N, C-alpha and C positions, 0 to 999 in steps of 0.2 A: 089347812085350808078347808073351808066349808064345802060339803059334797055338792050342793046345788051350784055353787060358784065354779067348782072344778068341772062339772059336767058341761056347763055353759062354755067354759074356756075350750074344752076339748072339741065341742061342736064347731066353734069358730076356727080352731086350728086345723081341723080336717078340711074345712072349706078352702083355707089358704093353700094347703098342700095340694089339693085337687086342682086348684086353678093354675099354679105355676111350678109345682113339683118341689117347692122349698120345704124342707123338713122343719117342723115346729116342735118346741118342747115347752112343757109347763114346769116352772121352777117354784118350789115352795121355799121362800127366802127365810122363813122362820126356822125351818128344819134343815135348811141348806141341802136340799135334795131335789132331783128331777123326778116328778111323779108320773109324767106321761110323755111319750114321743109319738108323733105321727109317723106312719110307715110310708116312706117314699122309695124304699129299696136301697137306701144308702146308709151305711153305718160307718161314716168316714172317720170319726174320732177314735173308733176302736182300732184302726189301723195306722193312726198317726204315730210317728216315731219321735215326736218332740217331747223330751223328758221334762222340760221346764214348764210345760202347760198342765195346769190342773183344771179340768173341765168345769167343775163346780165353782171354783174361784173365778174363772173366766166369766161365767154367766151371773154369778153374784155381783161381780164388778159392773157388768152391763146393766143389771137390774137396778143397782144403787144409783148409777149415773142417769138412768132413765127417770127414776124417781126424783132426782135432783134437777134434771133438765126438762121439766114439763111433760113427763110421761113417756118419752121415747128417746132411744139412743142407738146410734150406729157405731159399731166397734169392730176391731180386728182381733183375731187369735194370733198367737206367735208365728204361725205359718203364713199369715197374710190373708186368710179367708175372712169374709165379711159376715157379721151377725147383726141382728136387730133385736132390741129388747123393748117391750112395752110393759111398764110397771102396773101392778095390781094393788089397790089399797082397800082396807076395810072401811067400815062405816065411820070410823074415827079419823080416817086419813092416814093411818099407819101403813107402811109397806109390808105386804104379806106374800108377794110373789110376783111373777112376771111371765109373759109369753115371749119366747125367743124364737127367732126364725134364722135358719142358716145350717150349714155353711153355704155361702154364695160366692161365686166368682164374678168380679166386675167385668163386664163384656168389653171387648176391644182393648184389653190391657196387654200390650205386646211383651211387656217385661215380666208378666206374672210367673213365668217359668223360673225366675230367679228365686222365688219363694219355695220352690219344690226341689231344691237340691238335696241329694242324698236320701231320697224317699224310696221306699221299697216298691217293687212292681205292682203289688196288689193295690197300694195307695194310689199309684198313677192311674190304674184302671178306674178306681172310684172317682178320681178327679174328672174323668171324661163324662161321668154321669151327673155331676153337680150342675145346678142351674146357672146359666150365664145371664146376668141382668145388666142393663145400662144404669148409669148413675141416676137418671130420672126415675127409673122403675124402683130402684132401691129406696129412694126418698119417698116415692109414692107408697111403697109397702110399709115404710116406717109410719107414715101418716095414717094408713089404714089400720095398722096394729094398735096405734094409740087411740084411734076412735073406737075400736072394738073393746079395748080394755076399759075405756071410759064408759061405754054402754053396759059392759058386764058388771062393773062395780057400782055404777050409778053415781060416781063422784068425779067431777071434772078435775083434770090435772092443772090446778091453778090455785091462787091464793084463797079463793072462796072454798075450794074443796079440800086440798091436802092439809092446809093449816088451820081450818076452822075449829077443829077439836082443841089444838094447842092454844088457840086464842081464847077459847072458852075457859081453859084451865088458868090462863094468865089473868083473866078477869076475876075468876074465883079467888086467886091469890091476892089480888088488889082489894077485893071486898073484905076478905078475912083480916087484912092488915089495917084497913081504914080506921077502925075504932081504936086500935092500938096506937096509931100515929096521932090521934087526937089527944092523947094523954101527954102531958109535958115531960114526964120522966123518960120516955123512950122515943120521943118524936124524931130526934136526929141520930139515933143509934143505928148505924149501918152494920149489918152482920158480916164482918170480915171473915169469920169462921166459915161461912157459907162458901166463900170463894175458894178456900182451901179444900173443902169437901167436893166442890164442883170439879176442881182440877183432878182430884183422885178418881172421880167417876168417869171423866173423859178418858183418862189414861187406861182405865179398866174396860172401857167400851160400854159402860152402863148407860144406854140411851134413855130408858124410862126415868131412871133416877136423875140423870143430868137435866132432862127437860123439866122435871118438877122443881129441882133446885134453881134452875135457870129462871123459871117463871117467878119464883119467890124473890130472887135477886132483882129482877126487873120491877117487880111490884114495889120493893123497897126503894129503888131508884126513882120511880115515878112519884111515890108519895113523899119521900124526903125532899124532892125538888119541887113539890107542889105542882107537878105537871107542867113545869116550865120547860118548853122544848129545847131551848138553847143549853140549859143546864143538863138536861137529859142526854143531849148529844155528847157532851164532854165526858159524862160518866159511862156512856155506852162505848166510847172509844177505849176507855180504861178496861172495860169488860172484854172487848175484842182482843186487846193485848193479852189479857189473862187467858182467854180461850186458845189463842195461838200458841202461847207458851206451853199450855197443857197438851196441845196436839203434837207439838214438837217432842215433848217428853214421851208421848205415846208412840213415837217412831216416824212421824211425818218429816218430809224433807224441809229443812230450814229455809232454803232459798225459795221454794215454792210457796210456803206459808207467808214469808215476808213480802213476796210479790203480790199475793192476794190482799195482804193487809194494806198496802198502798192504795189499792183500788177501793177497799172498804171505807177507809177514812174519807176519801173523796166522795164516795156515795152517801155517807152519813150526812155530810154537809148539805146535800141536796133535798133532804126530806123536810116537808112542811106540815106533816101530819103524824101524830104519835102512833095511831093505829097502823099506818103503813110502815112506820119504822119498826114496830114490834113484830109485824108479820115478816118483814125482811130479816130481822134478827133471829127469828125461829128457824128460817132456812139456813142462816149462817151457822147456827149451832149444829144442825144436821150435817152440814158440810164438814165442819171441823171433826165431828165424831167419825164420819165416814173415812176421813183421812187417816184415822188410827187403825182402820181395818187392814188385814194382811193381804191387800191386793196390789202391792207395790210392783211385783214382776209383771203381772198382767197389764197393769196400767202403763208401764213403760213400753211394753210391746205394742200396745194400742196406739200410744202417742207416736212411736217411731214409724209405724205403718201409715198413720195419718200424714206425717211429715213427708214420707216417701211419695205418697199419692199426690200431695200438694206440689212437690218439686216436679214430678212427671207432668203435671198439668200446667205448670207455670215456668218451665225451664227457659222459655223463649224470652222472658222478661228479666229485668234486673231484680235479683232476689237478695234481701238482706236478712241477717240472722234475727233481728228484731221483728221483722214482718212475719217470718215463719213461727217464731216463738209466740207472737200474739195470736196466730191462727189456732194454736193448740193450748192457749191460756197458760203459758209457762214463762218463767224468766229465761232470758237468752242464755245465761250461764248454766242454768239447770238443764235446759234442753241440750246444750252442747255436751254436757257430761253424760246424760243417759243415752244420747245418740251414739257417742263413741263407745260406751259400754255395750250397747246392743249390737252394733254393726262392726266394731273394730276400726272404724275410720271417722275422720272429722266430717262435719256437715258440709263444709266447703269442698272437701275432696269428693264427697258423694255427688254434690251438684255438678262438679266438673266432669265426673265420670258419665253421668246421665247425658250431659250436653255433648260430650265427645262421641258417645254411642249413637246419639241422634244425628250428629254431623256425618258419621260414616254412612248412614243410610242416604242422607241428602247428596253425598258425593257420587252416588250412582247416577245422578241426574247431571249429565255433562253440560246442560244449559245453565247450570248455576255456577257462579264464580265462587272462589274461596271466601271472598269478602262478603258476598251475599249469605253464604252458609254460616259464616261466623256470626253475622248479625241475627240470622234466624235461630241460632242456638243460644242467644243471650250473651254473647261476648261483646265487650265494648269496642274492640278493634281486632284486626286480623293478626297483628303481631302477638298479642296476648293469646289469641286462639291457637296460633302456631306453637307458642311456648308450652301451653297446657297440653295440647295434642301430643307433642313430642315427649313430654314428661310421662304421660300415661301410656302411650303406645310404643315409645322408643324410636319413632320415625316422624318425619314432618307430614303435614296433610298432603303436600304436593307429591311426595314419594309414595304415600299410601294410595292416593287416587291413581297414580301411574301404575302401581303394582296390581291394583284391582283391574284396571283396563287390560293389562297384559294377560292376566289370569283369565279374563273373560274371552279374549281373542283366541287363546289356546284351546278353549272349550269348543 
């Protein structure tokens, strides 16, 4: 990372830490290393006992997601603490680093202690010093970091900024092939060999080589189709299938990739402009290559904590697996699998546990009937609520409420 850019980042980071005591780190994504930390008196990660968490991988994941999602991304570590990443790009629009802020504890989270089981006393003391922020303040900080990284780099996180360099390279490929396609001998010769080479590059994680070859393939498609948008769409769908197969070979989850493919095909049909389509395709290539990175464990933990927070915020409503899966952009089957792997229980069972725990609190209010409590906790009827309550606690809601009242009177 350029020294002047690094100095500017550090100045902004210190201001953020001074304002709200949130520690900020500067990550060089090219070298995969943290080059600077602001000092807020907390060295939380040094005392964390989670063996499955790799700090660099965690923030590399957050940085790549920020780069993919318009410059900012809010994510969770395996312990459930919140981090924010704002991506940094060079003058060509390539990802070179990020500013990360965290760890942060979401304020008013009554169940946060569940994330801190089996931690050592030193870590518990550090938890007390961590900043507690509301959801709105976390979102505001995310926006602020994104604006700062935009100002630092001088490149907006948008189609005009991040992809402008790649689009220039695509035009160069088109120009260089134009004369060749005007000769009758090779006019319709599509380079199948390029597809095989592109697959190998994606599997090996060669971003630069993949982008160059991808641009050449797009140029061939544009010229061979004589810039007919409908023909281009058909060939582009074939190219998407090729990219997805290569990404799966590189280790990406097959269900997740196929779920994205369904959305991509629908999206392609909506384009009315070749330039917009080519910009979108450039982003898709980055996305497929990023899926071949070794961030699987971090990504799964992040998704699970996002799901947990979503359930805690929406347990009063009727929740479906498809609704929750759509919230984290995954297929329902894939989400079910990783949630069970991470938590040891099914998503349905976890929702019921949250609802029952909330119902126990509501039972302290004698003015509320069991029918009202069951409705307030998202159950369709009282009989089902009673069945689930008894299954989880071993006793009925009526017996539980009666036992709590007796216990209170003895005190």
